[in-house]
C-alpha positions in Angstrom: 0.0 0.0 0.0 2.8 2.4 0.9 4.6 1.6 -2.4 1.5 2.6 -4.4 1.2 5.8 -2.4 4.8 6.7 -3.2 4.4 5.8 -6.9 1.3 8.1 -7.1 3.1 10.9 -5.4 6.2 10.6 -7.6 3.9 10.5 -10.7 2.1 13.7 -9.6 5.4 15.4 -8.8 6.7 14.5 -12.3 3.4 15.7 -13.9 3.7 19.1 -12.1 7.3 19.5 -13.2 6.4 18.6 -16.8 3.5 21.1 -16.8 5.7 23.8 -15.4 8.4 23.2 -18.0 5.9 23.3 -20.8 4.2 26.4 -19.5 7.4 28.4 -19.2 8.4 27.5 -22.8 11.3 29.1 -24.6 11.4 32.8 -24.9 13.2 34.5 -27.8 16.0 36.7 -26.7 16.1 38.9 -29.7 12.9 40.3 -31.1 14.4 42.0 -34.2 14.5 40.4 -37.6 17.2 41.5 -40.0 15.7 42.3 -43.4 18.7 43.7 -45.3 22.3 43.6 -44.3 24.7 45.0 -47.0 28.4 45.6 -46.6 30.2 47.7 -49.2 33.7 49.2 -49.3 32.3 52.6 -48.3 30.3 51.3 -45.4 27.2 49.2 -44.9 23.5 49.4 -44.3 21.4 47.2 -42.0 17.6 47.2 -41.8 15.8 45.5 -39.0 12.2 45.0 -38.1 10.8 44.5 -34.6 8.8 41.3 -34.6 6.5 42.5 -31.8 5.6 46.0 -32.9 6.7 46.1 -36.5 9.0 49.1 -36.1 11.8 49.4 -38.7 15.3 50.5 -37.8 17.9 51.5 -40.3 21.6 51.6 -39.4 24.1 53.1 -41.8 27.8 52.4 -41.2 30.7 54.5 -42.6 
C-alpha cells in the first residue's frame, strides 16, 4: 500500500514538473529580424524589423 502511495506521489510530482516546463516555454531573446544587411567598401546598411511592434530600424555604417 505504501509503495502505491509513493508511486502516485512521484507521478504527480513529475506531472507538475512537466506542466511547469511546458508552461514556461522558450522565450526569444532577440525580437528583431534582419531584413537587409549589405556591406560595401564605403560602409554598410542594415535594416531590422521589430517582430513585436513592426517598427523598422535603419543603421548606416561608414
